[in-house]
C-alpha positions in Angstrom: 44.0 -15.8 -17.2 41.8 -15.2 -20.2 40.7 -11.7 -21.0 36.9 -11.2 -20.5 34.7 -8.6 -22.1 31.6 -7.3 -20.2 29.2 -4.9 -21.9 26.6 -2.8 -20.1 23.8 -1.4 -22.2 23.1 2.3 -21.6 20.2 4.4 -22.9 18.4 7.6 -22.1 17.0 7.6 -18.6 18.9 4.5 -17.5 19.2 4.2 -13.7 22.8 5.1 -13.2 23.4 2.9 -10.1 22.0 -0.1 -12.0 25.0 0.4 -14.2 27.7 1.8 -12.0 27.3 -0.5 -9.0 28.0 -3.7 -11.0 30.5 -1.8 -13.2 32.5 -0.9 -10.1 32.7 -4.5 -8.9 33.4 -6.1 -12.3 36.2 -3.5 -13.1 38.3 -4.9 -10.2 40.2 -7.7 -11.9 42.8 -6.8 -14.5 41.6 -9.5 -16.9 38.1 -8.0 -17.2 37.5 -5.2 -19.8 34.2 -3.3 -19.2 32.3 -1.4 -21.9 29.4 1.0 -21.9 27.3 0.1 -25.0 25.2 2.7 -26.7 23.0 2.6 -29.7 25.3 5.3 -30.9 28.3 7.0 -29.3 26.2 10.0 -28.3 26.3 10.6 -24.5 23.1 9.7 -22.7 21.6 11.3 -19.6 20.6 9.0 -16.9 17.3 9.1 -15.0 19.1 11.0 -12.3 20.7 13.6 -14.6 24.1 12.0 -14.8 25.7 12.0 -18.2 27.1 8.7 -19.4 29.2 8.3 -22.5 29.2 5.0 -24.4 32.6 3.5 -25.1 31.3 1.4 -28.0 28.2 1.3 -30.2 26.1 -1.6 -31.5 28.0 -1.7 -34.8 31.6 -1.6 -33.5 31.7 -3.8 -30.4 33.3 -7.1 -29.7 31.4 -10.3 -28.9 30.8 -10.0 -25.1 31.4 -12.7 -22.7 28.8 -11.1 -20.5 26.0 -8.8 -21.5 24.3 -6.8 -18.7 21.1 -4.8 -19.1 20.3 -2.3 -16.4 16.8 -0.8 -15.7 15.6 2.7 -16.3 12.9 5.3 -16.1 10.4 6.2 -18.8 13.1 5.8 -21.4 13.1 2.1 -20.8 9.6 1.8 -22.2 11.0 3.0 -25.6 13.9 0.6 -25.3 11.5 -2.3 -24.8 9.9 -1.4 -28.1 13.1 -0.7 -30.1 13.7 -3.5 -32.5 17.3 -2.4 -33.2 18.2 -2.7 -29.5 16.3 -6.0 -29.0 17.9 -7.6 -32.1 21.4 -6.4 -30.9 20.8 -8.2 -27.6 19.5 -11.3 -29.4 22.7 -11.5 -31.5 25.0 -10.9 -28.6 23.4 -13.5 -26.4 23.9 -16.3 -28.9 27.6 -16.5 -27.9 27.7 -14.8 -24.5 28.7 -16.9 -21.5 26.2 -15.0 -19.3 23.1 -13.0 -20.1 22.3 -10.7 -17.1 20.3 -7.8 -15.8 19.9 -5.5 -12.9 16.6 -4.1 -11.6 14.0 -3.7 -14.4 16.6 -4.6 -17.0 15.1 -8.1 -16.9 12.0 -6.7 -18.5 14.1 -5.6 -21.5 15.6 -9.1 -21.7 12.1 -10.5 -21.5 10.9 -8.1 -24.3 13.8 -9.6 -26.4 12.5 -13.1 -25.7 15.6 -13.9 -23.7 14.0 -15.0 -20.4 11.3 -17.3 -21.7 11.3 -20.4 -19.5 13.8 -18.9 -17.1 13.6 -17.8 -13.5 14.5 -14.2 -12.9 14.0 -11.2 -10.5 13.7 -7.5 -10.8 12.7 -4.5 -8.6 9.9 -5.5 -6.2 7.5 -3.0 -7.6 7.7 -4.5 -11.1 7.5 -8.2 -10.4 3.9 -8.4 -11.7 4.9 -6.9 -15.0 7.8 -9.3 -15.4 5.5 -12.3 -14.7 3.1 -11.0 -17.3 5.9 -11.5 -19.8 6.1 -15.2 -19.2 9.0 -15.2 -16.7 9.0 -17.2 -13.5 9.7 -14.4 -11.0 11.7 -15.3 -7.9 11.7 -12.7 -5.2 15.4 -12.9 -4.3 18.2 -10.3 -4.5 20.1 -12.3 -7.1 18.7 -15.2 -9.1 20.8 -17.6 -11.2 19.1 -19.9 -13.7 21.6 -21.6 -16.0 23.5 -18.7 -17.7 20.9 -16.1 -16.8 21.7 -14.0 -13.8 19.4 -11.3 -12.7 19.6 -8.8 -9.8 16.7 -7.2 -8.0 16.3 -3.4 -7.4 19.1 -0.8 -7.9 21.5 -1.5 -5.0 21.4 -5.3 -5.7 23.8 -4.5 -8.5 26.6 -4.8 -6.0 25.5 -8.2 -4.9 24.9 -9.2 -8.5 28.3 -8.0 -9.5 30.0 -9.9 -6.7 28.0 -13.1 -7.5 29.0 -12.8 -11.2 32.6 -12.0 -10.3 32.8 -15.2 -8.2 31.6 -17.2 -11.1 34.0 -15.7 -13.6 37.1 -15.3 -11.5 36.6 -17.3 -8.3 35.5 -16.6 -4.8 38.9 -15.3 -3.7 38.8 -12.5 -6.3 35.2 -11.6 -5.5 36.0 -11.4 -1.8 39.0 -9.1 -2.5 36.7 -6.9 -4.5 34.2 -6.7 -1.7 37.0 -5.8 0.8 38.4 -3.2 -1.6 34.9 -1.6 -1.8 34.5 -2.0 2.0 31.0 -3.4 1.2 29.7 -4.0 4.7 26.2 -2.4 4.5 24.7 -1.1 7.8 21.8 1.0 6.6 20.4 3.7 9.0 16.8 2.5 8.3 15.2 -0.9 8.0 13.0 0.1 5.0 14.9 -1.6 2.2 12.1 -3.9 1.2 8.3 -3.7 1.3 8.4 -6.4 4.0 10.5 -4.4 6.4 9.2 -0.8 5.5 6.1 0.5 7.2 2.9 0.6 5.1 2.9 4.3 4.8 6.3 4.4 3.2 5.4 1.6 0.8 2.1 3.3 -0.2 3.9 6.7 -0.6 6.5 5.3 -2.9 4.0 3.3 -5.0 2.0 6.5 -5.4 5.1 8.5 -6.5 6.1 5.8 -8.9 2.6 5.2 -10.3 3.2 6.9 -13.7 6.3 4.7 -14.3 4.6 1.5 -13.0 1.5 2.1 -15.2 3.7 2.8 -18.3 5.6 -0.5 -17.8 2.3 -2.3 -17.3 0.9 -0.9 -20.5 4.1 -2.0 -22.4 4.1 -5.4 -20.9 0.5 -6.0 -21.8 1.1 -4.9 -25.4 4.1 -7.4 -25.5 2.1 -10.4 -24.3 
């Protein structure tokens, strides 16, 4: 079985579960080598305060078979404006088999011009911003359009990872990975989407997230 190289972009204030959920799934087969890609090799602190250390930087990485871009907090706004990062993604995607994202990572792909004409998804609170960037937004947990695969909010990284693993290594391998992880979600509350959560919960979360939502909106407007 051919060796596959999968790279996850990381940056200051990245959402750690956007990275680690899919990373956990895709690290299962022995023929997949996973990397954490940093602009430099300097450790970065995630949005939750977890320190992540890049295993490779932009200048010393292989050509990846899969490039995955996770979402982030306020630090993502800077990434969406950073030409060095955007040009790195553009170079990598010329030869990559799959170009992918989790959560608001799809907005970074869109900022790099890599989702024009494609269907994609992201965290529900940022669909408007993604649509403003010329992307056809599909409100599904995982969206596949040709070689673009995008996951919705945070925990969808597991579903995204299993979907991608099935494409790369077959359904049998993906099902073994799911079993190994004992991924059989039974959440204690039915508030995982704005459709199932009560209106007060939705409004409270939107209010708490307003500074980030507004920052993303300003950035997407400037990118249009």
